[in-house]
C-alpha positions in Angstrom: -21.2 1.3 5.7 -24.6 2.1 7.1 -25.5 3.3 10.6 -26.8 -0.2 11.3 -23.5 -1.8 10.4 -21.6 0.6 12.7 -24.1 -0.2 15.5 -23.6 -3.9 14.8 -19.8 -3.5 15.4 -20.5 -2.0 18.8 -23.1 -4.7 19.6 -20.6 -7.3 18.7 -18.1 -5.9 21.1 -20.7 -5.6 23.8 -21.7 -9.3 23.2 -18.0 -10.1 24.0 -18.5 -8.4 27.4 -17.2 -4.9 26.6 -19.3 -2.1 27.9 -19.5 1.3 26.2 -17.0 2.8 28.6 -14.4 0.1 27.8 -15.1 0.5 24.1 -14.6 4.2 24.4 -11.4 3.8 26.4 -9.9 1.2 24.0 -10.7 3.2 20.9 -9.9 6.7 22.3 -13.5 7.8 21.5 -15.8 9.5 23.9 -18.5 7.5 25.6 -21.1 9.8 23.9 -19.7 9.0 20.5 -19.9 5.3 21.2 -23.5 5.7 22.5 -24.6 7.7 19.5 -23.2 5.2 17.1 -24.7 2.3 19.0 -28.1 4.0 19.0 -28.0 4.9 15.3 -27.8 8.7 16.0 -24.5 9.0 14.0 -25.1 8.0 10.4 -21.7 9.1 9.1 -18.9 8.8 11.6 -15.5 10.1 10.7 -13.0 7.9 8.9 -10.8 7.8 12.0 -13.8 6.7 14.2 -14.5 3.8 11.7 -10.8 2.8 11.7 -10.7 2.8 15.5 -13.9 0.7 15.9 -12.9 -1.8 13.2 -9.4 -2.1 14.6 -10.7 -2.9 18.1 -13.2 -5.4 16.7 -10.3 -7.1 14.7 -8.1 -7.2 17.8 -10.8 -8.8 19.9 -11.6 -11.3 17.2 -7.9 -12.3 16.9 -7.6 -12.8 20.7 -10.8 -14.9 20.7 -9.4 -17.0 17.8 -6.1 -17.5 19.7 -8.0 -18.6 22.8 -10.0 -21.2 21.0 -7.0 -23.0 19.6 
């Protein structure tokens, strides 16, 4: 994944109403890490960081899908 793709994950979460602090809290990442990824300053986040962000995005997507039914 590229830095832009990581930033897009965070942008997607923010478009669902999550702020950087909430993203950090839900993933266990620091607010600074979330900010750096969102702003393209971290081009190669750790595997664990990627897993946490993708997991949160998947959980949010699942909840959104359930609410639409």
